[in-house]
Residue, then its C-alpha position, 0 to 999 in steps of 0.5 A: x500500500x502506498x504511503x499517502x500524505x497531504x501538504x499545504x504548500x509554502x511559497x518555496x514548495x510550490x516551485x519544487x512540485x510545480x512540474x507535477x501539479x501544473x498539468x493537474x491544475x491545467x486539467x482542472x481549469x480546462x474541465x470547467x467550461x465556466x472557469x476555463x475562460x477565467x483562470x489557468x494554472x499560471x494564474x493559480x501559481x501567481x495567486x499562490x506565490x502572492x498569498x492570494x490562494x492556498x494550494x493543498x497537494x495529496x501525495x502518494x510515496x511523496x509524489x503529488x497525485x492530486x491538487x486542490x486550490x482554495x482562495x479566501x473571499x468576503x461576501x456580505x461581511x462573511x469570510x468564505x472560500x472559493x474552490x478554484x481548482x481540484x484534480x488528480x488521479x487519486x482524488x476520491x482516495x484523497x477525499x476519503x482520507x483528507x477532505x475533512x482535514x481541509x474542511x476543518x482547516x477552513x473552519x479554523x480560519x473562520x470560513x463560513x462557506x466554501x463555494x465552487x463555480x461549476x457547470x451543472x455536471x460538476x455541481x452534481x459531482x461536488x454535491x454527491x462526492x464532496x458534500x456541497x449542499x447547495x447550487x445555483x445558476x450563475x449567469x454572466x453577460x460579457x461586456 
């Protein structure tokens, strides 16, 4: 059985594992038709390097196998977080082992909610596999 772990990346550690997580982040961004036009792995890299988001990696035998990027926000005076990317070859295995750790970390950081902008297809996945309990239609008019 492989040795699993989770790590919240420091600014320095991001560069050390970037070659492993960049393709995962690109896959995540591209898989979300809504987010694909808004965010890329490069954007997430810059956000993480400037403390604008946090990246968690799930490792197997010290090799990154999945990645989750979270960005804090304030909505109507309440602190929350946006799930801006999530991907990996062992995502469900890591969800089973570490999702509650990430949720506890968000609560410890006084977050009242976790949002994810997603298509209907992804929203179903988030609700059934990750415990999200609400969804809504997000509409935009590009000007």
